[in-house]
FIMIDREN-905020 format. One record per residue: x, y, z of N, C-alpha, C, O in turn. Coordinates in steps of 0.02 Angstrom, whole numbers, plus 50000, padded with zeros to 5 digits. Example, Ala and Ser with C-alpha at 12.3 -4.5 7.8 and 13.67 -1.06 7.14 Angstrom:
   n.c1   n.c2   n.c3  ca.c1  ca.c2  ca.c3   c.c1   c.c2   c.c3   o.c1   o.c2   o.c3
  50660  49716  50390  50615  49775  50390  50660  49835  50390  50712  49834  50423
  50642  49888  50354  50684  49947  50357  50645  50002  50394  50670  50057  50402
***
This chain:
   n.c1   n.c2   n.c3  ca.c1  ca.c2  ca.c3   c.c1   c.c2   c.c3   o.c1   o.c2   o.c3
  51381  48544  50398  51345  48586  50446  51283  48549  50471  51243  48525  50431
  51275  48545  50538  51218  48509  50565  51156  48554  50566  51158  48613  50548
  51099  48523  50587  51036  48560  50586  51037  48622  50630  51011  48674  50610
  51066  48616  50690  51069  48673  50736  51108  48730  50706  51087  48788  50711
  51164  48715  50675  51204  48768  50644  51167  48801  50587  51169  48862  50579
  51131  48759  50546  51092  48787  50491  51037  48833  50518  51025  48887  50490
  51003  48811  50571  50949  48851  50600  50976  48917  50627  50946  48970  50617
  51033  48914  50661  51064  48974  50688  51084  49022  50632  51076  49083  50637
  51112  48994  50579  51132  49035  50522  51072  49067  50488  51075  49125  50469
  51018  49028  50482  50957  49055  50451  50928  49112  50493  50908  49163  50466
  50927  49103  50560  50901  49155  50604  50944  49218  50599  50918  49274  50597
  51010  49208  50597  51055  49266  50591  51044  49303  50526  51044  49365  50524
  51034  49265  50471  51021  49296  50407  50956  49334  50407  50952  49390  50380
  50904  49306  50437  50839  49339  50441  50842  49402  50483  50812  49453  50466
  50880  49399  50538  50888  49457  50581  50926  49512  50544  50910  49571  50549
  50977  49492  50508  51016  49541  50469  50973  49573  50415  50977  49633  50404
  50933  49532  50382  50889  49557  50330  50838  49606  50359  50824  49658  50330
  50811  49590  50418  50763  49634  50451  50796  49701  50469  50766  49754  50461
  50858  49698  50494  50894  49759  50511  50906  49802  50449  50903  49863  50453
  50921  49770  50393  50933  49807  50331  50868  49840  50307  50869  49896  50282
  50812  49804  50314  50748  49833  50295  50730  49892  50339  50701  49941  50315
  50747  49888  50403  50734  49945  50448  50777  50005  50429  50754  50062  50432
  50839  49992  50409  50881  50046  50385  50852  50076  50321  50852  50137  50313
  50828  50033  50276  50797  50058  50215  50736  50100  50230  50724  50151  50198
  50696  50078  50280  50637  50117  50300  50657  50187  50323  50623  50236  50306
  50710  50191  50361  50731  50257  50386  50750  50303  50329  50735  50363  50330
  50784  50276  50278  50803  50316  50220  50741  50337  50181  50737  50394  50158
  50694  50290  50172  50633  50306  50136  50593  50361  50172  50567  50406  50139
  50590  50357  50238  50554  50409  50276  50588  50477  50267  50554  50529  50269
  50653  50477  50258  50690  50539  50249  50688  50564  50176  50678  50623  50164
  50698  50517  50128  50708  50537  50059  50648  50522  50013  50646  50547  49957
  50601  50483  50037  50544  50466  49995  50563  50428  49933  50607  50385  49935
  50532  50444  49875  50547  50408  49813  50619  50415  49791  50642  50375  49750
  50655  50464  49816  50725  50473  49797  50774  50428  49834  50834  50433  49823
  50749  50384  49878  50793  50340  49915  50835  50298  49868  50809  50268  49820
  50900  50295  49881  50946  50259  49836  50980  50202  49873  50982  50200  49934
  51007  50156  49834  51044  50099  49863  51105  50125  49901  51122  50099  49954
  51138  50176  49874  51197  50204  49908  51178  50230  49977  51213  50218  50026
  51122  50268  49981  51101  50297  50044  51081  50243  50094  51096  50248  50153
  51047  50191  50069  51026  50137  50114  51086  50098  50140  51089  50082  50200
  51134  50084  50097  51194  50049  50119  51231  50090  50171  51255  50063  50221
  51236  50156  50160  51270  50200  50209  51233  50200  50275  51264  50198  50328
  51167  50203  50273  51126  50203  50334  51136  50138  50373  51137  50139  50435
  51143  50082  50337  51153  50017  50369  51224  50005  50391  51238  49957  50427
  51271  50049  50369  51341  50040  50387  51375  49983  50350  51420  49951  50377
  51353  49971  50288  51382  49917  50248  51398  49944  50179  51383  50001  50163
  51429  49902  50138  51442  49920  50069  51383  49899  50025  51344  49855  50045
  51377  49929  49968  51322  49912  49924  51322  49839  49901  51268  49810  49896
  51380  49809  49886  51380  49738  49868  51349  49692  49921  51318  49642  49905
  51358  49710  49985  51327  49670  50038  51251  49677  50036  51214  49629  50046
  51228  49737  50021  51155  49748  50014  51129  49706  49957  51076  49675  49963
  51164  49705  49901  51144  49663  49844  51145  49589  49862  51103  49551  49838
  51192  49569  49904  51197  49499  49923  51134  49475  49959  51113  49418  49951
  51103  49519  49998  51043  49500  50035  50980  49504  49993  50933  49466  50005
  50978  49550  49944  50915  49562  49908  50919  49552  49833  50870  49560  49797
  50978  49535  49808  50985  49521  49737  50998  49584  49696  51049  49589  49662
  50953  49631  49698  50960  49695  49663  50913  49745  49695  50879  49729  49744
  50911  49806  49668  50868  49857  49698  50794  49838  49693  50754  49856  49737
  50776  49801  49640  50707  49777  49635  50690  49728  49691  50634  49729  49717
  50738  49686  49709  50726  49639  49764  50716  49674  49830  50673  49654  49870
  50756  49725  49842  50748  49764  49904  50681  49801  49904  50647  49803  49955
  50663  49829  49847  50599  49864  49843  50542  49816  49858  50497  49832  49896
  50544  49756  49828  50489  49708  49838  50485  49687  49911  50430  49679  49938
  50542  49679  49944  50542  49661  50015  50510  49716  50057  50472  49703  50103
  50527  49779  50041  50496  49835  50077  50422  49839  50062  50382  49853  50107
  50403  49826  50000  50332  49829  49982  50292  49776  50020  50238  49790  50045
  50319  49715  50024  50285  49662  50061  50278  49682  50135  50226  49672  50165
  50332  49709  50163  50332  49729  50233  50276  49779  50248  50239  49771  50296
  50270  49830  50206  50219  49882  50218  50150  49859  50198  50101  49877  50231
  50144  49820  50145  50079  49795  50124  50051  49747  50176  49991  49748  50190
  50093  49704  50204  50070  49658  50256  50042  49696  50316  49989  49678  50343
  50077  49749  50336  50054  49788  50394  49988  49823  50378  49943  49825  50420
  49982  49849  50317  49920  49883  50298  49862  49834  50294  49807  49849  50317
  49874  49775  50266  49821  49725  50261  49798  49702  50329  49738  49693  50340
  49844  49694  50376  49824  49675  50444  49779  49728  50475  49730  49712  50508
  49796  49791  50465  49755  49846  50492  49687  49849  50458  49637  49861  50491
  49685  49837  50393  49621  49837  50357  49576  49780  50380  49516  49788  50388
  49606  49721  50390  49567  49664  50414  49538  49678  50483  49480  49661  50497
  49578  49709  50526  49555  49725  50594  49495  49773  50590  49448  49767  50628
  49499  49822  50545  49443  49870  50537  49381  49835  50511  49325  49849  50534
  49389  49790  50464  49332  49754  50435  49300  49706  50486  49240  49692  50482
  49340  49681  50532  49316  49632  50581  49292  49664  50646  49271  49629  50692
  49296  49731  50651  49277  49764  50714  49203  49753  50728  49163  49750  50682
  49185  49746  50793  49114  49736  50811  49075  49800  50804  49066  49837  50853
  49050  49814  50744  49014  49876  50731  48966  49864  50673  48970  49812  50639
  48920  49911  50661  48876  49907  50604  48917  49910  50540  48973  49935  50539
  48888  49883  50485  48926  49877  50423  48950  49944  50397  49008  49949  50376
  48908  49996  50399  48931  50061  50374  48989  50087  50415  49037  50115  50388
  48986  50077  50481  49041  50100  50524  49105  50062  50507  49160  50090  50511
  49099  49998  50490  49159  49959  50471  49187  49982  50404  49247  49984  50394
  49142  50000  50358  49165  50027  50294  49203  50092  50305  49257  50102  50277
  49174  50136  50346  49208  50199  50362  49276  50187  50395  49325  50219  50378
  49278  50139  50442  49340  50125  50478  49393  50097  50430  49452  50113  50437
  49371  50057  50382  49418  50028  50334  49448  50082  50288  49508  50084  50278
  49405  50125  50262  49429  50181  50221  49475  50226  50261  49527  50247  50236
  49456  50240  50323  49496  50285  50364  49564  50253  50381  49614  50288  50385
  49565  50187  50390  49627  50153  50405  49677  50161  50348  49736  50175  50359
  49653  50153  50286  49697  50162  50228  49721  50234  50223  49781  50246  50215
  49675  50281  50228  49694  50352  50221  49739  50375  50278  49786  50414  50267
  49726  50351  50338  49768  50369  50395  49839  50343  50385  49888  50375  50404
  49845  50283  50355  49911  50253  50344  49952  50294  50295  50011  50306  50306
  49921  50317  50241  49960  50356  50192  49972  50426  50218  50022  50458  50200
  49927  50451  50260  49937  50518  50288  49994  50517  50339  50033  50564  50343
  49999  50463  50378  50050  50459  50431  50120  50451  50402  50168  50475  50430
  50125  50416  50344  50191  50403  50315  50190  50419  50241  50197  50374  50199
  50181  50482  50223  50174  50500  50152  50236  50483  50111  50230  50467  50052
  50295  50488  50142  50356  50472  50104  50358  50398  50085  50379  50380  50030
  50335  50355  50131  50333  50283  50115  50282  50271  50060  50296  50233  50013
  50224  50303  50065  50173  50295  50012  50201  50317  49945  50192  50281  49895
  50234  50374  49942  50260  50399  49878  50316  50353  49852  50322  50343  49792
  50355  50326  49897  50407  50279  49877  50377  50217  49845  50402  50193  49794
  50322  50192  49874  50291  50131  49849  50253  50143  49784  50249  50099  49741
  50224  50203  49776  50177  50214  49722  50202  50260  49666  50173  50261  49612
  50255  50299  49679  50276  50348  49629  50352  50345  49619  50389  50335  49667
  50375  50355  49557  50447  50358  49545  50475  50423  49573  50438  50470  49587
  50541  50424  49582  50573  50484  49608  50561  50542  49561  50565  50535  49500
  50546  50600  49590  50531  50659  49549  50590  50679  49505  50581  50704  49449
  50651  50668  49531  50710  50690  49493  50739  50634  49450  50794  50640  49423
  50700  50580  49443  50726  50525  49403  50691  50524  49336  50644  50486  49325
  50714  50565  49291  50684  50569  49225  50706  50511  49182  50747  50469  49202
  50679  50509  49122  50697  50455  49075  50772  50459  49060  50798  50512  49043
  50804  50401  49066  50875  50399  49052  50919  50417  49111  50980  50415  49105
  50888  50434  49168  50928  50452  49227  50961  50390  49254  50934  50335  49246
  51020  50397  49286  51054  50339  49314  51010  50303  49364  50975  50335  49404
  51012  50236  49363  50967  50197  49406  50982  50207  49479  50938  50196  49521
  51043  50227  49498  51060  50235  49568  51031  50298  49599  51035  50308  49660
  51001  50343  49558  50969  50402  49587  50912  50383  49632  50899  50417  49682
  50877  50331  49615  50819  50311  49654  50791  50247  49626  50813  50223  49573
  50743  50218  49660  50711  50156  49637  50663  50171  49581  50628  50223  49582
  50660  50128  49532  50610  50134  49479  50546  50102  49505  50528  50046  49487
  50511  50139  49549  50457  50107  49585  50389  50115  49552  50342  50078  49569
  50381  50162  49505  50316  50172  49476  50288  50109  49445  50228  50095  49450
  50330  50070  49413  50306  50009  49379  50286  49955  49428  50256  49905  49408
  50302  49963  49492  50285  49912  49541  50219  49926  49576  50195  49884  49614
  50188  49984  49563  50127  50001  49599  50070  49954  49581  50032  49934  49625
  50064  49935  49518  50008  49893  49497  50006  49826  49533  49952  49805  49555
  50062  49790  49541  50059  49727  49579  50037  49737  49651  50002  49695  49679
  50057  49792  49683  50036  49806  49751  49961  49815  49754  49927  49788  49799
  49934  49854  49708  49862  49866  49707  49823  49803  49692  49769  49792  49719
  49850  49761  49647  49817  49697  49633  49815  49654  49695  49764  49622  49709
  49869  49653  49733  49870  49613  49794  49819  49638  49844  49782  49599  49873
  49816  49704  49853  49766  49733  49898  49695  49716  49875  49652  49699  49915
  49684  49720  49808  49618  49704  49781  49599  49632  49793  49542  49618  49812
  49645  49586  49783  49631  49515  49793  49618  49501  49867  49573  49462  49884
  49656  49531  49911  49647  49520  49982  49579  49547  50005  49544  49515  50044
  49561  49607  49982  49497  49635  50001  49440  49593  49972  49389  49583  50005
  49448  49569  49911  49397  49525  49881  49387  49463  49923  49330  49440  49933
  49440  49435  49948  49435  49375  49990  49397  49390  50054  49354  49350  50075
  49411  49446  50084  49376  49465  50146  49302  49476  50132  49260  49453  50170
  49286  49510  50077  49215  49522  50060  49179  49456  50049  49124  49446  50074
  49210  49411  50011  49179  49346  49996  49167  49305  50060  49118  49269  50064
  49212  49312  50108  49205  49274  50170  49152  49302  50216  49123  49265  50256
  49137  49367  50210  49095  49399  50260  49027  49423  50234  48983  49438  50274
  49018  49426  50168  48956  49452  50140  48926  49401  50092  48961  49375  50048
  48861  49386  50100  48827  49340  50056  48806  49377  49993  48759  49417  49994
  48840  49364  49938  48827  49400  49876  48791  49356  49824  48787  49374  49766
  48765  49299  49847  48727  49256  49802  48770  49209  49761  48829  49200  49775
  48739  49178  49709  48774  49125  49671  48836  49149  49634  48883  49109  49624
  48838  49212  49614  48898  49237  49580  48939  49279  49628  48973  49326  49607
  48937  49262  49692  48968  49301  49744  49044  49308  49737  49071  49362  49750
  49078  49254  49717  49151  49258  49712  49173  49308  49658  49218  49348  49669
  49139  49305  49600  49156  49352  49547  49140  49423  49568  49180  49469  49557
  49082  49433  49599  49063  49500  49621  49111  49527  49674  49128  49585  49673
  49132  49483  49720  49178  49504  49772  49244  49527  49743  49274  49575  49767
  49267  49494  49690  49330  49514  49659  49322  49581  49623  49366  49624  49627
  49266  49590  49590  49254  49655  49557  49250  49710  49610  49281  49763  49601
  49213  49698  49663  49207  49748  49716  49275  49761  49749  49293  49819  49761
  49311  49708  49764  49376  49716  49798  49423  49760  49758  49453  49807  49785
  49431  49745  49694  49476  49785  49652  49448  49854  49640  49486  49903  49636
  49382  49859  49634  49352  49925  49623  49361  49970  49683  49376  50029  49676
  49352  49943  49743  49360  49983  49804  49432  50004  49813  49446  50061  49832
  49479  49958  49801  49549  49976  49807  49568  50030  49757  49604  50077  49773
  49543  50023  49695  49557  50075  49645  49530  50142  49666  49563  50194  49657
  49469  50143  49694  49440  50205  49718  49481  50234  49775  49496  50294  49775
  49500  50192  49824  49539  50217  49881  49606  50245  49857  49628  50297  49881
  49638  50209  49811  49703  50231  49788  49698  50298  49751  49736  50344  49764
  49651  50303  49703  49645  50364  49664  49625  50423  49707  49654  50477  49703
  49574  50413  49750  49551  50467  49793  49605  50486  49844  49616  50545  49857
  49638  50436  49872  49689  50450  49922  49749  50485  49892  49778  50530  49923
  49768  50466  49831  49824  50498  49798  49809  50572  49786  49851  50615  49799
  49750  50586  49760  49730  50655  49748  49726  50694  49813  49750  50751  49817
  49695  50664  49864  49686  50698  49928  49753  50713  49962  49762  50767  49990
  49799  50665  49960  49864  50675  49992  49902  50732  49960  49940  50767  49993
  49893  50740  49895  49929  50793  49859  49895  50862  49870  49930  50911  49882
  49828  50864  49865  49794  50929  49864  49763  50948  49931  49751  51007  49944
  49749  50899  49974  49717  50911  50039  49655  50957  50032  49653  51010  50063
  49606  50937  49992  49547  50980  49981  49499  50980  50040  49455  51024  50044
  49505  50932  50085  49459  50928  50141  49491  50886  50196  49540  50852  50183
  49464  50889  50257  49490  50845  50310  49480  50771  50293  49435  50753  50255
  49522  50729  50321  49518  50657  50308  49449  50630  50325  49421  50589  50288
  49421  50652  50381  49355  50627  50402  49301  50642  50350  49255  50602  50340
  49307  50701  50319  49258  50719  50268  49266  50676  50206  49216  50655  50177
  49327  50662  50187  49339  50619  50129  49311  50549  50143  49279  50519  50099
  49323  50523  50202  49297  50457  50221  49221  50456  50215  49192  50409  50189
  49188  50508  50240  49115  50512  50238  49090  50513  50165  49043  50477  50149
  49122  50553  50123  49101  50557  50052  49110  50490  50016  49066  50469  49979
  49166  50457  50027  49179  50393  49994  49131  50340  50020  49108  50297  49982
  49116  50342  50084  49068  50293  50112  48999  50304  50082  48964  50256  50067
  48980  50367  50074  48916  50382  50042  48913  50351  49972  48863  50322  49952
  48968  50357  49935  48970  50329  49868  48962  50253  49870  48923  50226  49832
  48999  50220  49913  48995  50147  49919  48926  50126  49945  48903  50071  49930
  48895  50169  49984  48832  50151  50016  48771  50164  49971  48714  50158  49993
  48783  50182  49909  48729  50190  49862  48701  50260  49857  48647  50271  49830
  48738  50309  49883  48712  50378  49880  48704  50401  49807  48659  50439  49792
  48748  50377  49763  48743  50398  49693  48676  50374  49663  48645  50411  49625
  48655  50313  49680  48593  50287  49653  48533  50325  49681  48483  50334  49646
  48536  50346  49744  48481  50379  49777  48475  50453  49759  48421  50483  49764
  48530  50484  49738  48530  50556  49724  48489  50571  49662  48491  50535  49613
  48451  50626  49665  48410  50646  49608  48451  50682  49556  48507  50704  49569
  48423  50689  49496  48456  50726  49442  48443  50801  49451  48389  50820  49473
  48491  50843  49433  48481  50915  49435  48433  50936  49380  48436  50908  49325
  48390  50983  49393  48343  51006  49341  48380  51040  49284  48428  51077  49295
  48357  51027  49223  48385  51062  49165  48444  51027  49134  48469  51048  49082
  48467  50973  49165  48525  50937  49138  48507  50866  49119  48454  50841  49138
  48550  50832  49080  48535  50762  49061  48539  50716  49122  48577  50729  49169
  48498  50664  49121  48499  50615  49175  48566  50580  49177  48596  50565  49124
  48591  50566  49237  48656  50534  49243  48646  50459  49253  48694  50421  49260
***
């Protein structure tokens, strides 16, 4: 096989893989964490062995979907951080970008971060993806990427790289925990949550006084 044939074959494989990921996305949007390999193969109009041929196993397909969505989210977060605005406004925009993303596609978020509700211990693996155990690597990646952005844009002094990594992972952990709770309970509008979280990051906790009659916090 010559170079042109190899290139054409590689492009065809990449296009086929992209089409399969789009079919998987449609199933995830419909079924959320319960999305199964059988349903995705049916949506793509192929047999399950062909799906395995492209992704190795259900974990491989999950990781490909996770990279696809994480890349898109990271691009949006970088755009918010780089917007020509005051720093607090950029912090607010970054938090809002993350929360807006999970609000717009809650089924995708639940697929990436939570196991299927009906997939109890010992349930057949084809009921859904075992995705809960994959959430930590996604959050670590987001934390490392945010740390890199912070280190590049904020002068944090001689220990700046270490501090940027602590801040990056800390902010991602806060966004994830608060967003997960908010998406489930909806205790307030998104804009209000963004404002409260920005206050926290902006040092409001340090500036707030102690309530009378109680121990100092």
